[in-house]
N, C-alpha and C positions, 0 to 999 in steps of 0.2 A: 504494500500500500504506500502511495506517495502523497504526502501532505505538505503543502506549500503555505508558509506563514509570511504574508506580505502586507503588513499594516503601515499606516501613516503614524506619526506621533500622536499622542493624546496631549494636546496643548496644556501646559501647566502641570503635567503629571509625569509622563514617561516619554522618552525619545522613541523614534521608530525602531531603533535597534533593541531597546529595552522591551518594547511591546512585542516585537518578533520573538525575542527570547522567552517572554512569558507565554505567548501562544504555543511555542514549541514545547515548553515545559509541561503545559497542560495536556497537549496531545501525547506526549511521551508517557504520561501516567497511564493512559488508557491503551495506547498503541506502541508498546515498547519496541516492537520489531519493525515499525514503519520506517520508511525513508522520509525524514523530515527536513525540509529545506527552509532556512530562514532568509528572507529577502526584505530588509527594511526598505520602505518606499517613501516617496514624497512627491508633491505636485509642482515642484519648482519654487515654492515659497520657503518660509522659515523651516529649517531643518533639513533642507535638501543636501547641503554640504555634508552634514553628519551622516545622513542616510547613505550617500555615495561612498564616503570613507569607510563606513561599516561594511558595505558590500565589497569594495575594492580591497580592504585590508591594508590601506596605506595611511600614512601620517598626514595630519594637517600641517601646513607650512605657515609660518608667520612672516609678515613683511611690514616694514615701517610705512605708514601712510598718513592721511589727514582725514578728519571727519567732514561733515557737510559744511561746517563753518570755518574750515581751514586749520583747525587745531591738530597738533600732533596726536597720532593714534597708532594702534597696532591692529592688524586684521589678518584673518586666515584665508587660505585657499587650499584646494586639494588637487592631487594628481592621481590619475589612473596608474595601475601597476606598471604599464609600459611607458609611462611618462609622457604620453602623446595627447592626453586629454586633461585639461584643467577645468575645474569648476570653481566659480566665484559667486558668493552671495553678496550682491552689491550693498545690502544693508549693513554689512560689517564695516563699511566706510561711510555710507551716506544715509544710514537708517535713522529713523526718528528716535529710537532709544539712545543712540549715541550722542544726541544733542538735547536730551531731556532735562539736563541740568542748566540749560540756557534758554533765554527767550527765543521763541521760534522766529526765524528770519526768512520768510519764503522767497524774497527777492534776492537775497544774498546766497542762500544755500546752493551748493553745486556738487557735481559728481567727480571732481578732480581726484579725490581719494580713491574712487573706484578704478579710475584710469591708472593710478599708481600700482594697484594690485595687478591689473591686467599687464602692465609693463613688466612687473616682476615675473609673472607667469611666462611671458614671452622670452624672458632672459634667464629662466631658471636653468641651473646647470645639470639637472638630472641626478643629483645625489642629495643626501640629507644634511650635508655640511653647509654652514652659513656661507653666503656669498657676498660679493661686494656691495649689493644693494640692501643689505640688512635682512636677508631672508634666513630663516632657520626652520628646521623640522622640529615638531614637538617630540621630545625624546621619549622613547619607550612606547610610542603609540603607532603600531602598524609596521608594515614592511617597507623596505627601501623601494624606490622606483628604479627603473632600468637606467643604469649609468649612461650618460651621454645622449639620452633621448631628448628630442626637442618637441615642444608642444606644437601639435598640429590642429587642435580644436579647442576653443574656449566655450564652455557652457556658462552663460551668465544668467543668474537668477535675480530678478530685479524688484521683488516685492518689498514693501515697508519703507519706502524712501521718504526723506525729508525735503527732496529737491524737485524743482520744476525748471530744468535748464535744457531740455531736449537732448541730453547726452553730450552737450558741448564740453563739459568738464572732463569727461573721459577722453575725448579727442584731443583736448589741450594737453593732457598728461602724456598722450602718445605723440605729441609734436605738431598737431595742427594749430593753425592760428585763425581766429575769428576777428576780423578787422572792420572798423567803421569806414565811412566815406573818405576820411582823411588818411586812412592807412594805419590808424592806431588801434591797438588791441582794445576790444570792448570790455567793460567790467564783467567779472565772473558772475555766474548764476543767472537767474531769470531776469535780473535787472538790465542785463546787457543785450538781451536777445533782439529787442526792437531796433538796436543800433547797428546790427550786423549788415554790412554791405558786400563783404568779400570774404571768401574762405581760401586760405593758403595751405597747401598740403606738401610743400617742399621739404619740410622738416619732419614729416610723418615717420614714425618708427618703421624701419625697413621690413619688419615681419608682420606689421599690423594687418596688411592685406594678404599675406601669405596663408594665414591660418583661417580655418573655418570658424565662424562665430554663430552660435545659436543662442537666442534670447528667450528665456522661459517667461511666459506671461499667463496670468489666470483671469484676465479681463479682456473684453473685446472693444473697449472704448476707443473712439478715434482720437486724433491728436487735439483738435480744436472744436469749438462750438459748445452747445449746451451739455453734451455728454463727453466733452474733452477733458484733457488732463487737468487744466486749471479749474474748470467749473465744478467737476465732480470731486477731485482729490485735493484741490487747493485749500479748502477750509480746514481739513485735518492737519495741514502743514502750517496753519496760522495765517492764511491769506484772507484779507478783507475783500469786500466786493470790488473795490477799486483796484486792488492788487490782482484779483482774479482776471479782471479785464485787461490789465497791463500784461500779465503773463500770457493770456490767450493771444493777444495781439503780437507779443514777442515770438511765440511759437509759430504763428502764421508767417511772420517775417523770416524766421529761420528756415521754414519750409521753402519759401521762395528763393532764398539765397542758396540753399542746397540744390534746388531744382535747376538753378542756373549753372551749377557745377556739373550735374549729372545729365542734364538734358531731359529730365522728367518734367511732368506737369506738377505744380504745387499741390493740386488736388490728389495726386497719387500718394502724397504723404499725409495731408491733413485729414483725409477721409478713410485711410486704411485702418482696418480692424486691428486693435491691439497697440497702435502707436501711442495711445494715451496712457499706457502703463508707466508707472514710476516717473511721472513728470516728463514723459516724452522721450525717455532714453532710447527707444528703438529708432527714432528719427535719424539721428546722426550716424548710428552704427549701421543701419540698413543702407542709407544713401551713400555713405563714404567707404564702408568696409564690406559691403555685400552681406551683412548679417541676415540670418533667417529668424523670423519670429515664429515661435511654435508654442502650443499649449504645454505648460510645464510638465504635466503628467506624461505626455508623449515623449518629451525630451529625456526625462528620467527613465522611462520605460526602455528607451533605446539604449541608454547608457548602462543600465544594469542587466540588460538582456532578459526583460520580464517575460516575453513570449516564450523563449526557450526554457526558462525556469518553470513556467506553468505547464509545459508540454508533459503529457502523460500523468498529470495530477489527478488523483481521485477525489481529493478534498482540498479546497482553497480557503484558508482563514485570513481575513483581512479586517481592518477596523480603523477607527478614529475616535476623537473625542465625542463628536455628535454626528449622528447620521440624520440628515435632513435633505430637503430638495436640492440644496447647493451641492451636496455630495454626488449628485447624478449628472453634474455639468462639467465633466472632465477632471474631477478631483481623483484622489487615489482610489477610492472604492469603485468608482465608475471605470477607471482605467484597468483595474484588476479584473472586475467582473466581465468587461467586454473582451478581455483577452484570454479568459479561462477556456479550456478545451470543452467541447460539447460532451455532456454527460457528467462532468465534474460537479460536485456540490460546492457552492460558493456561499460561505457564511460570514456575515459581518458581526463583529463584536465591538460594541461602542459604549461610551459613557452614557449616552442617551440616544434613544431611537425615536425619531419623530416622523417616521414614514409608516404607512399602513402596509399590511401584508401584500395587498394588491400592487402598491407602488414598488415594493422591493422586488416582487416577482417580475413585474414589467421591465425592471432594470436588469434582469438576469441574475438576481440574487435569490438563492434558495430560501434563506431565512436570515433574520437579524435579531440579535439579543443584546440587552443592556447588561452591563456588569454590576449594576446596582442591586444589592441583595435585598433591599427593602428601603424604608424611609432612611435617608442619609443626607447629610449636608454635602455641598460641593467640596468643601475642605476635606471631609472624611474620604470621599471617593477619590480625590486626588492623592491623598496620602497613601491609600491602600490600592492604588490602581494596578500595579504590577501583579499583586496577589489575586485581585479580583479578575483580571484578564486571564490569568492562569487557570483559576477555578472554573470560569465560564467556558474556556476552551476545552477543559477536561469533560465538562457536561456535554458539550456539543459533540465531541468525538465519541463519547459513550453511546449517544443516540445513533450517530452515523454508522458506527461499525456493526450495530445490531439491527439495522433497518432491513 
């Protein structure tokens, strides 16, 4: 019997790797002779870096960078075992939590720190020793990557940002220049977008266009307009109504400036699905570096080999903190259920289940169970989450093997 445990993290409780281990432990109680595969999963948002590192068995690397306000910071990125794929969680540099100790500055915040991480990944030496850019591997956490390997692909996860700069900070860190009509560099962040008249790429990092870029998004918002980056996500980054209008106009101008470079129409950028994610990060990377915007769960599924891992599975255990309608829109549970082989049981174990049996079955899910043993506070469930996941998995497997 083959049982695959492929959960998301339970936010605030356990990581995806811890959840997978708990599911496996529960399955092993009932099915000690089964082939049990642990595959921590994520949808491109928070926890994706840790999920991939757990599957790859490699160490996180640290690099000196700056946060969204330009203050010195440290951030992680990961490498696949062959050293050819790097994964970056942008929020490690430009995330809202990193600037929670300061007043939100939506016009000033920028993605330059994310670009510094990307630059470090492009120049990584393929070993775990510190290099000249301040990189180091976290000692004792995972295997070495292949020596001498050069990164060929960057997986960029962009959720949770404090920025609305259209990705210009990333490109500046990689050597691009955004100039006004007088040929002077525009101010960093969203405040300078409306002044951009010309883009210079002469100093662009020589490898920036050589690698494949994939950007994980979990929203389909366009760049500008009432559903755009500024209008929808600006308020959570501290933007007033006037600042939202300024940022929206700036992104529109940036799209025009980039279209002049690429020969595209501005509407190709302003109306494209997903370009409004993380303050418009996809705009600069797609137009100048040829990046591909993909659903986060699809990107992670490809990176961890989800389809092959699920092949021949008799039972698939997945889960997350809360199973609701959003879970069926390309999130982890949806990605796992849609790729499970025909005939396999697909069971969701979650902190809370807010879908009817009819809804779960329509989504290709055999059944869904909450880990709550009865009346309990959120704090209690979070504290005992790993044990409750294990116990619930054991109950599920006991029913499954006797059906």
